[in-house]
mmCIF file of the N, C-alpha and C atoms, coordinates in Angstrom:
data_MODEL
# 
_entry.id   MODEL 
# 
loop_
_atom_site.group_PDB 
_atom_site.id 
_atom_site.type_symbol 
_atom_site.label_atom_id 
_atom_site.label_alt_id 
_atom_site.label_comp_id 
_atom_site.label_asym_id 
_atom_site.label_entity_id 
_atom_site.label_seq_id 
_atom_site.pdbx_PDB_ins_code 
_atom_site.Cartn_x 
_atom_site.Cartn_y 
_atom_site.Cartn_z 
_atom_site.occupancy 
_atom_site.B_iso_or_equiv 
_atom_site.pdbx_formal_charge 
_atom_site.auth_seq_id 
_atom_site.auth_comp_id 
_atom_site.auth_asym_id 
_atom_site.auth_atom_id 
_atom_site.pdbx_PDB_model_num 
ATOM 1   N N  . MET A 1 1  ? 0.856   -0.943 0.482  1.00 0.00 ? 1  MET A N  1 
ATOM 2   C CA . MET A 1 1  ? -0.006  -0.298 0.161  1.00 0.00 ? 1  MET A CA 1 
ATOM 3   C C  . MET A 1 1  ? 0.773   1.468  0.035  1.00 0.00 ? 1  MET A C  1 
ATOM 4   N N  . ALA A 1 2  ? 0.752   1.774  -0.756 1.00 0.00 ? 2  ALA A N  1 
ATOM 5   C CA . ALA A 1 2  ? 1.506   3.278  -0.527 1.00 0.00 ? 2  ALA A CA 1 
ATOM 6   C C  . ALA A 1 2  ? 1.492   4.058  -0.069 1.00 0.00 ? 2  ALA A C  1 
ATOM 7   N N  . ASN A 1 3  ? 2.144   5.043  0.351  1.00 0.00 ? 3  ASN A N  1 
ATOM 8   C CA . ASN A 1 3  ? 2.086   6.091  1.658  1.00 0.00 ? 3  ASN A CA 1 
ATOM 9   C C  . ASN A 1 3  ? 0.878   7.325  1.540  1.00 0.00 ? 3  ASN A C  1 
ATOM 10  N N  . MET A 1 4  ? 0.621   7.117  2.572  1.00 0.00 ? 4  MET A N  1 
ATOM 11  C CA . MET A 1 4  ? -1.009  8.479  2.404  1.00 0.00 ? 4  MET A CA 1 
ATOM 12  C C  . MET A 1 4  ? -0.644  9.849  3.503  1.00 0.00 ? 4  MET A C  1 
ATOM 13  N N  . VAL A 1 5  ? -1.285  10.696 2.319  1.00 0.00 ? 5  VAL A N  1 
ATOM 14  C CA . VAL A 1 5  ? -1.193  12.062 3.245  1.00 0.00 ? 5  VAL A CA 1 
ATOM 15  C C  . VAL A 1 5  ? -2.183  12.621 3.885  1.00 0.00 ? 5  VAL A C  1 
ATOM 16  N N  . ARG A 1 6  ? -2.395  12.991 4.507  1.00 0.00 ? 6  ARG A N  1 
ATOM 17  C CA . ARG A 1 6  ? -3.398  13.336 5.564  1.00 0.00 ? 6  ARG A CA 1 
ATOM 18  C C  . ARG A 1 6  ? -3.447  15.105 5.384  1.00 0.00 ? 6  ARG A C  1 
ATOM 19  N N  . ILE A 1 7  ? -4.288  15.691 4.967  1.00 0.00 ? 7  ILE A N  1 
ATOM 20  C CA . ILE A 1 7  ? -4.993  17.091 4.010  1.00 0.00 ? 7  ILE A CA 1 
ATOM 21  C C  . ILE A 1 7  ? -5.807  17.764 5.793  1.00 0.00 ? 7  ILE A C  1 
ATOM 22  N N  . GLU A 1 8  ? -4.791  18.560 6.079  1.00 0.00 ? 8  GLU A N  1 
ATOM 23  C CA . GLU A 1 8  ? -5.644  19.102 7.203  1.00 0.00 ? 8  GLU A CA 1 
ATOM 24  C C  . GLU A 1 8  ? -6.140  20.570 6.927  1.00 0.00 ? 8  GLU A C  1 
ATOM 25  N N  . VAL A 1 9  ? -6.942  21.194 7.675  1.00 0.00 ? 9  VAL A N  1 
ATOM 26  C CA . VAL A 1 9  ? -7.139  22.185 7.222  1.00 0.00 ? 9  VAL A CA 1 
ATOM 27  C C  . VAL A 1 9  ? -7.171  23.294 9.235  1.00 0.00 ? 9  VAL A C  1 
ATOM 28  N N  . GLN A 1 10 ? -6.567  24.588 9.224  1.00 0.00 ? 10 GLN A N  1 
ATOM 29  C CA . GLN A 1 10 ? -6.700  24.982 10.051 1.00 0.00 ? 10 GLN A CA 1 
ATOM 30  C C  . GLN A 1 10 ? -8.170  26.084 10.681 1.00 0.00 ? 10 GLN A C  1 
ATOM 31  N N  . ASP A 1 11 ? -8.508  26.338 12.248 1.00 0.00 ? 11 ASP A N  1 
ATOM 32  C CA . ASP A 1 11 ? -9.301  26.517 11.904 1.00 0.00 ? 11 ASP A CA 1 
ATOM 33  C C  . ASP A 1 11 ? -9.696  28.270 12.441 1.00 0.00 ? 11 ASP A C  1 
ATOM 34  N N  . GLN A 1 12 ? -10.710 29.090 12.985 1.00 0.00 ? 12 GLN A N  1 
ATOM 35  C CA . GLN A 1 12 ? -10.285 30.158 13.695 1.00 0.00 ? 12 GLN A CA 1 
ATOM 36  C C  . GLN A 1 12 ? -9.870  30.685 14.629 1.00 0.00 ? 12 GLN A C  1 
ATOM 37  N N  . PHE A 1 13 ? -10.037 29.699 15.529 1.00 0.00 ? 13 PHE A N  1 
ATOM 38  C CA . PHE A 1 13 ? -8.695  28.583 16.575 1.00 0.00 ? 13 PHE A CA 1 
ATOM 39  C C  . PHE A 1 13 ? -7.984  28.511 16.756 1.00 0.00 ? 13 PHE A C  1 
ATOM 40  N N  . GLY A 1 14 ? -7.355  28.357 15.626 1.00 0.00 ? 14 GLY A N  1 
ATOM 41  C CA . GLY A 1 14 ? -5.984  27.915 15.393 1.00 0.00 ? 14 GLY A CA 1 
ATOM 42  C C  . GLY A 1 14 ? -5.589  26.212 15.393 1.00 0.00 ? 14 GLY A C  1 
ATOM 43  N N  . ARG A 1 15 ? -6.510  25.316 15.814 1.00 0.00 ? 15 ARG A N  1 
ATOM 44  C CA . ARG A 1 15 ? -6.475  24.209 15.981 1.00 0.00 ? 15 ARG A CA 1 
ATOM 45  C C  . ARG A 1 15 ? -6.930  23.549 14.442 1.00 0.00 ? 15 ARG A C  1 
ATOM 46  N N  . TRP A 1 16 ? -6.299  22.245 13.850 1.00 0.00 ? 16 TRP A N  1 
ATOM 47  C CA . TRP A 1 16 ? -6.309  21.528 12.819 1.00 0.00 ? 16 TRP A CA 1 
ATOM 48  C C  . TRP A 1 16 ? -7.042  20.425 12.475 1.00 0.00 ? 16 TRP A C  1 
ATOM 49  N N  . ASN A 1 17 ? -7.853  20.520 11.732 1.00 0.00 ? 17 ASN A N  1 
ATOM 50  C CA . ASN A 1 17 ? -8.679  19.713 11.810 1.00 0.00 ? 17 ASN A CA 1 
ATOM 51  C C  . ASN A 1 17 ? -8.672  18.748 10.479 1.00 0.00 ? 17 ASN A C  1 
ATOM 52  N N  . LYS A 1 18 ? -8.976  17.435 10.213 1.00 0.00 ? 18 LYS A N  1 
ATOM 53  C CA . LYS A 1 18 ? -8.429  16.504 9.103  1.00 0.00 ? 18 LYS A CA 1 
ATOM 54  C C  . LYS A 1 18 ? -9.539  16.918 7.529  1.00 0.00 ? 18 LYS A C  1 
ATOM 55  N N  . TYR A 1 19 ? -8.949  17.145 6.685  1.00 0.00 ? 19 TYR A N  1 
ATOM 56  C CA . TYR A 1 19 ? -10.084 17.426 5.908  1.00 0.00 ? 19 TYR A CA 1 
ATOM 57  C C  . TYR A 1 19 ? -9.937  16.063 5.139  1.00 0.00 ? 19 TYR A C  1 
ATOM 58  N N  . THR A 1 20 ? -8.813  15.918 4.193  1.00 0.00 ? 20 THR A N  1 
ATOM 59  C CA . THR A 1 20 ? -9.138  14.596 3.665  1.00 0.00 ? 20 THR A CA 1 
ATOM 60  C C  . THR A 1 20 ? -7.519  13.602 3.706  1.00 0.00 ? 20 THR A C  1 
ATOM 61  N N  . THR A 1 21 ? -7.439  12.571 2.863  1.00 0.00 ? 21 THR A N  1 
ATOM 62  C CA . THR A 1 21 ? -6.962  11.465 3.160  1.00 0.00 ? 21 THR A CA 1 
ATOM 63  C C  . THR A 1 21 ? -6.642  11.304 1.277  1.00 0.00 ? 21 THR A C  1 
ATOM 64  N N  . VAL A 1 22 ? -5.221  12.024 0.690  1.00 0.00 ? 22 VAL A N  1 
ATOM 65  C CA . VAL A 1 22 ? -4.692  11.592 -0.887 1.00 0.00 ? 22 VAL A CA 1 
ATOM 66  C C  . VAL A 1 22 ? -3.269  10.556 -1.052 1.00 0.00 ? 22 VAL A C  1 
ATOM 67  N N  . ALA A 1 23 ? -2.722  10.097 -2.173 1.00 0.00 ? 23 ALA A N  1 
ATOM 68  C CA . ALA A 1 23 ? -1.912  9.591  -2.053 1.00 0.00 ? 23 ALA A CA 1 
ATOM 69  C C  . ALA A 1 23 ? -0.596  10.574 -2.076 1.00 0.00 ? 23 ALA A C  1 
ATOM 70  N N  . ASN A 1 24 ? 0.305   9.984  -1.823 1.00 0.00 ? 24 ASN A N  1 
ATOM 71  C CA . ASN A 1 24 ? 1.636   10.652 -1.786 1.00 0.00 ? 24 ASN A CA 1 
ATOM 72  C C  . ASN A 1 24 ? 2.202   10.570 -2.624 1.00 0.00 ? 24 ASN A C  1 
ATOM 73  N N  . THR A 1 25 ? 1.538   11.756 -3.548 1.00 0.00 ? 25 THR A N  1 
ATOM 74  C CA . THR A 1 25 ? 1.864   12.314 -5.043 1.00 0.00 ? 25 THR A CA 1 
ATOM 75  C C  . THR A 1 25 ? 2.038   13.930 -4.612 1.00 0.00 ? 25 THR A C  1 
ATOM 76  N N  . PRO A 1 26 ? 2.922   14.169 -5.562 1.00 0.00 ? 26 PRO A N  1 
ATOM 77  C CA . PRO A 1 26 ? 2.605   15.261 -5.615 1.00 0.00 ? 26 PRO A CA 1 
ATOM 78  C C  . PRO A 1 26 ? 1.493   16.291 -5.613 1.00 0.00 ? 26 PRO A C  1 
ATOM 79  N N  . SER A 1 27 ? 1.391   15.912 -6.656 1.00 0.00 ? 27 SER A N  1 
ATOM 80  C CA . SER A 1 27 ? 0.387   16.287 -7.464 1.00 0.00 ? 27 SER A CA 1 
ATOM 81  C C  . SER A 1 27 ? -1.307  16.451 -7.084 1.00 0.00 ? 27 SER A C  1 
ATOM 82  N N  . SER A 1 28 ? -1.777  15.302 -6.228 1.00 0.00 ? 28 SER A N  1 
ATOM 83  C CA . SER A 1 28 ? -2.428  15.181 -5.468 1.00 0.00 ? 28 SER A CA 1 
ATOM 84  C C  . SER A 1 28 ? -1.985  15.481 -4.377 1.00 0.00 ? 28 SER A C  1 
ATOM 85  N N  . ILE A 1 29 ? -1.844  15.766 -3.802 1.00 0.00 ? 29 ILE A N  1 
ATOM 86  C CA . ILE A 1 29 ? -1.259  16.816 -2.119 1.00 0.00 ? 29 ILE A CA 1 
ATOM 87  C C  . ILE A 1 29 ? -1.379  18.181 -2.834 1.00 0.00 ? 29 ILE A C  1 
ATOM 88  N N  . LYS A 1 30 ? -0.812  18.636 -3.747 1.00 0.00 ? 30 LYS A N  1 
ATOM 89  C CA . LYS A 1 30 ? -1.460  19.618 -4.471 1.00 0.00 ? 30 LYS A CA 1 
ATOM 90  C C  . LYS A 1 30 ? -2.464  20.018 -4.532 1.00 0.00 ? 30 LYS A C  1 
ATOM 91  N N  . GLN A 1 31 ? -3.595  18.623 -5.567 1.00 0.00 ? 31 GLN A N  1 
ATOM 92  C CA . GLN A 1 31 ? -4.834  19.461 -5.173 1.00 0.00 ? 31 GLN A CA 1 
ATOM 93  C C  . GLN A 1 31 ? -5.356  19.610 -4.220 1.00 0.00 ? 31 GLN A C  1 
ATOM 94  N N  . GLY A 1 32 ? -5.672  18.303 -3.649 1.00 0.00 ? 32 GLY A N  1 
ATOM 95  C CA . GLY A 1 32 ? -5.920  18.781 -1.981 1.00 0.00 ? 32 GLY A CA 1 
ATOM 96  C C  . GLY A 1 32 ? -6.030  19.541 -1.336 1.00 0.00 ? 32 GLY A C  1 
ATOM 97  N N  . LEU A 1 33 ? -4.220  20.235 -1.100 1.00 0.00 ? 33 LEU A N  1 
ATOM 98  C CA . LEU A 1 33 ? -4.090  21.910 -0.535 1.00 0.00 ? 33 LEU A CA 1 
ATOM 99  C C  . LEU A 1 33 ? -5.481  22.534 -1.484 1.00 0.00 ? 33 LEU A C  1 
ATOM 100 N N  . GLN A 1 34 ? -5.541  22.559 -2.252 1.00 0.00 ? 34 GLN A N  1 
ATOM 101 C CA . GLN A 1 34 ? -6.147  24.267 -3.240 1.00 0.00 ? 34 GLN A CA 1 
ATOM 102 C C  . GLN A 1 34 ? -7.492  23.383 -2.609 1.00 0.00 ? 34 GLN A C  1 
ATOM 103 N N  . SER A 1 35 ? -8.212  22.308 -2.763 1.00 0.00 ? 35 SER A N  1 
ATOM 104 C CA . SER A 1 35 ? -9.338  21.870 -2.304 1.00 0.00 ? 35 SER A CA 1 
ATOM 105 C C  . SER A 1 35 ? -10.176 22.277 -1.064 1.00 0.00 ? 35 SER A C  1 
ATOM 106 N N  . ALA A 1 36 ? -9.116  22.069 -0.252 1.00 0.00 ? 36 ALA A N  1 
ATOM 107 C CA . ALA A 1 36 ? -8.818  22.825 0.866  1.00 0.00 ? 36 ALA A CA 1 
ATOM 108 C C  . ALA A 1 36 ? -9.383  24.038 1.792  1.00 0.00 ? 36 ALA A C  1 
ATOM 109 N N  . LEU A 1 37 ? -8.350  24.573 0.552  1.00 0.00 ? 37 LEU A N  1 
ATOM 110 C CA . LEU A 1 37 ? -8.289  26.183 0.955  1.00 0.00 ? 37 LEU A CA 1 
ATOM 111 C C  . LEU A 1 37 ? -9.834  26.864 0.541  1.00 0.00 ? 37 LEU A C  1 
ATOM 112 N N  . LYS A 1 38 ? -10.561 25.938 -0.020 1.00 0.00 ? 38 LYS A N  1 
ATOM 113 C CA . LYS A 1 38 ? -11.769 26.150 -1.034 1.00 0.00 ? 38 LYS A CA 1 
ATOM 114 C C  . LYS A 1 38 ? -12.979 26.257 -0.157 1.00 0.00 ? 38 LYS A C  1 
ATOM 115 N N  . THR A 1 39 ? -12.927 25.395 1.743  1.00 0.00 ? 39 THR A N  1 
ATOM 116 C CA . THR A 1 39 ? -13.821 24.879 2.486  1.00 0.00 ? 39 THR A CA 1 
ATOM 117 C C  . THR A 1 39 ? -13.894 26.013 3.207  1.00 0.00 ? 39 THR A C  1 
ATOM 118 N N  . GLN A 1 40 ? -15.576 26.172 3.772  1.00 0.00 ? 40 GLN A N  1 
ATOM 119 C CA . GLN A 1 40 ? -16.223 27.097 4.215  1.00 0.00 ? 40 GLN A CA 1 
ATOM 120 C C  . GLN A 1 40 ? -14.770 27.345 6.291  1.00 0.00 ? 40 GLN A C  1 
ATOM 121 N N  . LEU A 1 41 ? -14.457 25.637 6.308  1.00 0.00 ? 41 LEU A N  1 
ATOM 122 C CA . LEU A 1 41 ? -13.477 25.856 7.165  1.00 0.00 ? 41 LEU A CA 1 
ATOM 123 C C  . LEU A 1 41 ? -12.502 27.207 7.598  1.00 0.00 ? 41 LEU A C  1 
ATOM 124 N N  . ALA A 1 42 ? -11.652 26.437 5.951  1.00 0.00 ? 42 ALA A N  1 
ATOM 125 C CA . ALA A 1 42 ? -10.617 26.987 5.556  1.00 0.00 ? 42 ALA A CA 1 
ATOM 126 C C  . ALA A 1 42 ? -10.365 28.756 4.975  1.00 0.00 ? 42 ALA A C  1 
ATOM 127 N N  . SER A 1 43 ? -12.311 29.387 6.029  1.00 0.00 ? 43 SER A N  1 
ATOM 128 C CA . SER A 1 43 ? -12.595 30.644 4.981  1.00 0.00 ? 43 SER A CA 1 
ATOM 129 C C  . SER A 1 43 ? -11.676 31.812 6.693  1.00 0.00 ? 43 SER A C  1 
ATOM 130 N N  . LYS A 1 44 ? -10.772 31.956 6.903  1.00 0.00 ? 44 LYS A N  1 
ATOM 131 C CA . LYS A 1 44 ? -10.978 32.790 8.570  1.00 0.00 ? 44 LYS A CA 1 
ATOM 132 C C  . LYS A 1 44 ? -9.090  32.250 7.891  1.00 0.00 ? 44 LYS A C  1 
ATOM 133 N N  . SER A 1 45 ? -8.693  31.044 8.376  1.00 0.00 ? 45 SER A N  1 
ATOM 134 C CA . SER A 1 45 ? -6.972  31.233 8.685  1.00 0.00 ? 45 SER A CA 1 
ATOM 135 C C  . SER A 1 45 ? -6.564  31.057 6.620  1.00 0.00 ? 45 SER A C  1 
ATOM 136 N N  . LYS A 1 46 ? -6.950  30.445 5.995  1.00 0.00 ? 46 LYS A N  1 
ATOM 137 C CA . LYS A 1 46 ? -6.299  30.371 5.192  1.00 0.00 ? 46 LYS A CA 1 
ATOM 138 C C  . LYS A 1 46 ? -5.273  29.351 4.608  1.00 0.00 ? 46 LYS A C  1 
ATOM 139 N N  . LYS A 1 47 ? -5.622  28.999 6.252  1.00 0.00 ? 47 LYS A N  1 
ATOM 140 C CA . LYS A 1 47 ? -4.033  27.937 5.648  1.00 0.00 ? 47 LYS A CA 1 
ATOM 141 C C  . LYS A 1 47 ? -5.074  26.189 5.788  1.00 0.00 ? 47 LYS A C  1 
ATOM 142 N N  . ALA A 1 48 ? -3.764  25.722 4.523  1.00 0.00 ? 48 ALA A N  1 
ATOM 143 C CA . ALA A 1 48 ? -3.987  24.203 4.767  1.00 0.00 ? 48 ALA A CA 1 
ATOM 144 C C  . ALA A 1 48 ? -2.765  23.006 5.149  1.00 0.00 ? 48 ALA A C  1 
ATOM 145 N N  . ARG A 1 49 ? -2.309  21.975 5.117  1.00 0.00 ? 49 ARG A N  1 
ATOM 146 C CA . ARG A 1 49 ? -1.146  21.855 4.943  1.00 0.00 ? 49 ARG A CA 1 
ATOM 147 C C  . ARG A 1 49 ? -0.828  20.069 5.011  1.00 0.00 ? 49 ARG A C  1 
ATOM 148 N N  . ALA A 1 50 ? -0.366  19.187 4.675  1.00 0.00 ? 50 ALA A N  1 
ATOM 149 C CA . ALA A 1 50 ? -0.625  17.974 3.929  1.00 0.00 ? 50 ALA A CA 1 
ATOM 150 C C  . ALA A 1 50 ? 0.978   17.433 5.116  1.00 0.00 ? 50 ALA A C  1 
ATOM 151 N N  . VAL A 1 51 ? 0.347   16.499 5.893  1.00 0.00 ? 51 VAL A N  1 
ATOM 152 C CA . VAL A 1 51 ? 0.701   15.674 6.538  1.00 0.00 ? 51 VAL A CA 1 
ATOM 153 C C  . VAL A 1 51 ? 1.015   14.427 6.247  1.00 0.00 ? 51 VAL A C  1 
ATOM 154 N N  . ASP A 1 52 ? 2.401   13.652 6.823  1.00 0.00 ? 52 ASP A N  1 
ATOM 155 C CA . ASP A 1 52 ? 2.357   12.300 6.331  1.00 0.00 ? 52 ASP A CA 1 
ATOM 156 C C  . ASP A 1 52 ? 1.246   11.458 7.600  1.00 0.00 ? 52 ASP A C  1 
ATOM 157 N N  . ASP A 1 53 ? 0.285   9.897  7.157  1.00 0.00 ? 53 ASP A N  1 
ATOM 158 C CA . ASP A 1 53 ? -0.911  9.656  7.674  1.00 0.00 ? 53 ASP A CA 1 
ATOM 159 C C  . ASP A 1 53 ? 0.479   8.591  8.739  1.00 0.00 ? 53 ASP A C  1 
ATOM 160 N N  . LYS A 1 54 ? 1.491   8.446  8.389  1.00 0.00 ? 54 LYS A N  1 
ATOM 161 C CA . LYS A 1 54 ? 2.401   7.593  9.412  1.00 0.00 ? 54 LYS A CA 1 
ATOM 162 C C  . LYS A 1 54 ? 2.725   8.175  10.362 1.00 0.00 ? 54 LYS A C  1 
ATOM 163 N N  . THR A 1 55 ? 3.877   9.249  10.223 1.00 0.00 ? 55 THR A N  1 
ATOM 164 C CA . THR A 1 55 ? 4.994   9.123  10.936 1.00 0.00 ? 55 THR A CA 1 
ATOM 165 C C  . THR A 1 55 ? 4.853   10.568 12.142 1.00 0.00 ? 55 THR A C  1 
ATOM 166 N N  . GLY A 1 56 ? 3.680   11.690 10.582 1.00 0.00 ? 56 GLY A N  1 
ATOM 167 C CA . GLY A 1 56 ? 3.016   12.876 11.100 1.00 0.00 ? 56 GLY A CA 1 
ATOM 168 C C  . GLY A 1 56 ? 4.199   13.877 10.316 1.00 0.00 ? 56 GLY A C  1 
ATOM 169 N N  . ALA A 1 57 ? 5.199   13.507 9.815  1.00 0.00 ? 57 ALA A N  1 
ATOM 170 C CA . ALA A 1 57 ? 5.724   14.887 9.521  1.00 0.00 ? 57 ALA A CA 1 
ATOM 171 C C  . ALA A 1 57 ? 5.561   15.407 8.631  1.00 0.00 ? 57 ALA A C  1 
ATOM 172 N N  . LEU A 1 58 ? 5.223   17.203 8.492  1.00 0.00 ? 58 LEU A N  1 
ATOM 173 C CA . LEU A 1 58 ? 5.053   17.912 8.081  1.00 0.00 ? 58 LEU A CA 1 
ATOM 174 C C  . LEU A 1 58 ? 5.601   18.033 5.979  1.00 0.00 ? 58 LEU A C  1 
ATOM 175 N N  . LEU A 1 59 ? 4.552   17.865 5.601  1.00 0.00 ? 59 LEU A N  1 
ATOM 176 C CA . LEU A 1 59 ? 4.993   17.387 3.777  1.00 0.00 ? 59 LEU A CA 1 
ATOM 177 C C  . LEU A 1 59 ? 5.484   18.645 3.054  1.00 0.00 ? 59 LEU A C  1 
ATOM 178 N N  . ASP A 1 60 ? 4.007   20.010 3.777  1.00 0.00 ? 60 ASP A N  1 
ATOM 179 C CA . ASP A 1 60 ? 3.867   21.256 2.551  1.00 0.00 ? 60 ASP A CA 1 
ATOM 180 C C  . ASP A 1 60 ? 2.536   21.972 3.331  1.00 0.00 ? 60 ASP A C  1 
ATOM 181 N N  . ILE A 1 61 ? 2.791   23.349 3.205  1.00 0.00 ? 61 ILE A N  1 
ATOM 182 C CA . ILE A 1 61 ? 1.600   23.880 3.709  1.00 0.00 ? 61 ILE A CA 1 
ATOM 183 C C  . ILE A 1 61 ? 1.434   24.951 2.927  1.00 0.00 ? 61 ILE A C  1 
ATOM 184 N N  . ALA A 1 62 ? -0.097  25.205 2.676  1.00 0.00 ? 62 ALA A N  1 
ATOM 185 C CA . ALA A 1 62 ? 0.134   26.472 2.003  1.00 0.00 ? 62 ALA A CA 1 
ATOM 186 C C  . ALA A 1 62 ? -1.280  27.297 2.671  1.00 0.00 ? 62 ALA A C  1 
ATOM 187 N N  . GLN A 1 63 ? -0.631  28.310 1.809  1.00 0.00 ? 63 GLN A N  1 
ATOM 188 C CA . GLN A 1 63 ? -1.567  29.708 2.494  1.00 0.00 ? 63 GLN A CA 1 
ATOM 189 C C  . GLN A 1 63 ? -2.601  29.905 1.723  1.00 0.00 ? 63 GLN A C  1 
ATOM 190 N N  . GLY A 1 64 ? -3.331  30.378 1.306  1.00 0.00 ? 64 GLY A N  1 
ATOM 191 C CA . GLY A 1 64 ? -4.970  31.279 0.564  1.00 0.00 ? 64 GLY A CA 1 
ATOM 192 C C  . GLY A 1 64 ? -5.177  32.713 0.708  1.00 0.00 ? 64 GLY A C  1 
# 
């Protein structure tokens, strides 16, 4: 099984909430981050991040 990446969105209080899980490829991570920034949850903070599902390591962060 391929490594999975968890896409999380920061809410207005600074907490990170799980949005979705995508495959560990650059294109799917980028697409997941862009769609996460368009959610209602990210409307205040405008921040989304990609975290490795197994290790918890930060892979990428996007600001909108």
